[in-house]
Structure formats: C-alpha cells, structure tokens
N, C-alpha and C positions, 0 to 999 in steps of 0.2 A: 777809631784814635780817641785818645783819652784827652779829656779836657782838663787844662790846667789852670788854678788861680794865681796869678801874681799877686802877692801880699804887698800894697802899695808901698812901692819903690823899695822893697827890702833885698830885691833880686833873688829870691828863691822863690820856688813854686811847689804847692800843694795839690796833689791830685784831686778833682772835683769831687769824685768818688770817696776819697777818705776824708775829705772834709764834710761831705754830708753824713759819712758815719761818725765822726766825731761829733758833729752837731747833734745828731740823732741820741748818742750815749750820755752827752750832755744833759738834753732837755731830759730824758727819762730820769737821770740821777736828780734834778732839779725837782721833780714831781716826786720822786721818792722822799727826797729832803723835806720837803715842805709837808708830807704826810708825817715823817717822825717828827718834826718840830710842831704841829698842831698837837699831836696826842700828847707830847712832853709840857704840853703850855696847860694841860689840865692840872688844877691844884687838888690836893686831895681835901677832902671835909672833915679837918682835924674836930675831933670832939664831936660829931654830930650822930655818934652813936647811943642809943639810949643806955646799953650797957659796955661801953667802949672802956678798957684800962688803959693805964698809962703807957705801957710797954706797947701798946699796939700803935697808939699815937707818936710814939718817939720814932718807930720802924717805918711810921709812915713820913714823919719829919725827916728821917734821914735817907729814904728813897727819894723824895720829893727836893733835897738837896743836891745829891746825886745827878738827878735828872736835869736840874740846871746846870750843871756842866756841860754834861751830854747836848743841852740843846744849845747850848753858846758853842760847841765843837760843830755841830750840825750847820747853824746859821753862818759861821765863818767858810764853812765847805760851800754853801749855797751860794755865799758871796761870790767865791772863785768860778764854782761852775757858771754863774750869770756872767761874770765878766768875761769868761772865755766864748760864751755864746754871742756877747757882745762884740767881741772881737773878729768872730767870724763872720758876722754880719758886716762889720766895717772893713774886712779884708785886712787885719792885722793880726790874725790869729798864727800862732807858731814862731813867734817873736820873743825872744828873751825879754824880759823888763830890765834886767841888769845890764847885760852887755851888747843886746840888740840881734846877736846872731840867731840861726834858725835854731828851735829846738826840735831834735832829732824825733823821727817817727817811733824809735824805742821808746823814749820818755811819754811820747802824745798816745801811744798804744796802751799804756799802763795808766797814764794818768792825764786825761785829755784836756782838765781843767789845768795842766801845769803853766806857771808862769815863768818858770827858769827853765835853762838849758841844763844838760846833765853836770857840767863845769861849775856852772855857777852854784848850783845845787850842793855840791860837794864843796866848794869855797863858803858857801855859808854854814855849812856843819863843822866846820874846822874852827 
C-alpha cells in the first residue's frame, strides 16, 4: 500500500514516494546551485599581471559583470529551491501560493520548486 501525505488541511495528497523524490531532486539542485554561486563569487585580479594589457582587463571586467547577473539568477533559484524544501518539511508542499489550489504533478515533475499552479503561471505571464 502506498503511503500518502496530507498537506496541512489543503485537502489533497501527495504520494510519499513522490514527495521524497521531489525532496531529493531539490536537495541535489541546491547543492549544485551553491557550487555555481561560489564559483562565480571569485573576483578576477584586475591589473595584477606584470605584462597585462588593457584589452585583457576589459575582457575580465566584462566577464565579471556578466557573472554577477548570472549569480543573482542562481541565488534567486536557490531561494526558491530552499523554500520548496521547507514546504516539504512543514507539510505545505504542492500548494499554489497565489490561489491555494494543488500544483499538478505535471508542473512539479518539471519544476519541483514551483510556487504556482499551471493556471496561475499562465495568468502571471499575460
């Protein structure tokens, strides 16, 4: 018999096996994101080369600037992933933050950190 987890009076159930799979995926994703963020935190050493030329320094500055934007995207995603893990622990996972309805397994299978159901995602894009 499959065990089900009732999510805090929301009226829907998530299979414990699926819930564990989502948690494992999210934890793996969090670890990968933390590594990417640490890698992007390293600031280049501008002008430390004895024979550096200005074009090389400009390239390094441009790359670092691009990395800052990428790092912000990773941090935001990490926040979403960590929030989803917290919801699993608290028993509130799978509830749309906008309408309160269940987030379908179709959405969670693609994006386990999803905070919105399919309908609310669509209405947000419009």
